[in-house]
N, C-alpha and C positions, 0 to 999 in steps of 0.2 A: 658478145651484142654490147651495145653502146650505148646505155643509158643516159638522157638527155633530160638534162633538168633547166627549168625558165628560168633566167636572173634579164628583168627587167626585161627589154622587146631581145636580150640577146638569148641564146639557146648552151649552154655547157655540156662537154662528155667530157668521158676519159678518154685518155689515146695511153698505146702500145711504142714506145722508140725502143728499136735496136739491140738496146741493149741493158734491154730489161727492165731499163724505167719509165715512170706512168709518168704522161704528164698530162696539162688539157687541150680543148678544142675549144675553143673558144666565134660562133657564129652568128654575124652583125644582117636583120633583114638590110635587105634594097634602102638603098637611101642613107642609112649612116656606113659612114667609113665605106662608101661603097659596094656593104653589100659584106666584104671583107670576110675575111676567114685569118684566123688570131691559133698564133700555138703555141702552148705558155710549157718552158723547156727546165724540169727542174736542175739547179746548178749544184754540180757535187762541190762541198769542202762549203755549208755555208755561205757560199754568195746570194747573190740575190737570182731570181728566176729569170729566165730571157725571153722575153715574148715577139715572136716575128711569125709576119706572114707566115701558113701555107705552105706556098712556094719557094722558101725558105727552110724548110725544115720537111722537103722533100723525103733528100735522104735520109734525117733523121726517125723517123718515121715507118712501123712494119706498115706493109701493104693492105694486113687486113683496118688494120686502124687509116689509110686513106680513103681505101674503100668506103667506110663507115662515116666518115667525116662529109664527104662529097656526094652520097647517098642523102644525107640526114638536112645538107644546104640544102637540097634541090628537092626532098620532100618537103621543108617547112617552107621554103621560099620560093622556090621552083613554079614555075607555072607547065611542065610537064601532067603525064599522068601521073605516075608516082601515087599512093595512097597515102595519104597529109602522117606526117610524123607523132609521135604519140609520145607525151612527156609526165616524166616524176612529178 
């Protein structure tokens, strides 16, 4: 289960990459960058981390992480009937 933390108006949580590295998901509310979801992928060999849109990181994320991110986005910022997201 992903633990989501508030950082300003965004939510940040850890995600699992298919190659066993851990990255971070940043969920922005509607109105900020169009309510985008960014994935921060750590680089190997001391290089800078890459920040990409979730659409560009789907092949890097485990299915569980994709589901966790999409559900958190809907629970935090959506207008559906899912219960509100609890944050740390």
